[in-house]
C-alpha positions, 0 to 999 in steps of 0.5 A: 532294417526291418522292411516288413509290414507288421501289426501288433496289439497292445492295451486294446490298441492296434499298431501297424508298422512299416518296418520299424516305423509306426504307420497307424494306431487304432483303438479297438474298443471305440468303434467307428469308421477308419480309412487307410490309403495305400499307393498300390495293390502290393502294399495293400496286400501286405497290409491286409495280410498283416492285419489278418494275422491278428487274432480276432480280426476279420477281412472282408474282400471286395467280392465278399469272401465266399467260396465260389464252389459252394452254394450260398447256403453251404457257405453260411452253414460252414461259417456259422458252425465254425467255432460255434457255441453248442449252448447258443440257443439262437436260430441262426437261419432266422438271424441270417434272414434278418441280417440279409433283410437289414442289408436291403435284400428283398425277401423274395431274393433271400428265398432263392439265394441259398441255392446259388453259387457266389461265382454266379452273382454280381459283385455287389451282391456277393459283398453284401452276403459276405457282409451279412456274415460279419453282422452275425459274427462281428470281429474285433476289427473288420478290415474291408479290403479295397472295396471300391476298386472298379466300382461306379460311384453309385455302387460305392455309395450303395455299399457304404450305406449298407456298411452303416448298418454294422455301426448301428448293430455293433457300435463299439466294433471298429471298421478299417477300410484299406483303399487304393489311392485314387482321386475318385475315392468316395468319401466315408461319412462319419469317418474318424481318421484317414491315414496314408500309409506312406505318411505319419500324419492323420487327416480328415477323410478323403472326399 
């Protein structure tokens, strides 16, 4: 029997399997928030790795996913150059500033961030920077990996509010939160489905 966690895409639908058993089926063209709750970090890692292997999917870890040895400006220059269309006339610098402003960062802070290294920033600020990159280059499915682990409720609520910007800007791009099971797991407003990885049935989002 196959015990691996795998993901497939057919007809604009994602299917996530635990061995031969389907655990999650998600439409890729209807947008919205979705949540997948897993029991432990090892399972979460296997799930995220399977999703990350799907073409066009993007994973945003709790720390933002920026390279700590590079400055913030270097991180964004690398990310925005990657697979760039040379005929694209957009002013990426201005687009980035706008995205950071939408995420709630003040203009004065944006002006100083470029010179800093992500490893020296607070976790919530690192995540916001990584999230802004996703705003500019939205993936087919944005997977948010264990965002709430180790965060106070106030911090979690603030990041959920920032993430709402993504749905306004990209209404048909879905977001999947992969979260560790916890009685303190914050609710996701307007969440369409919440699925426990060990269960087949879907339920309303956790509160």
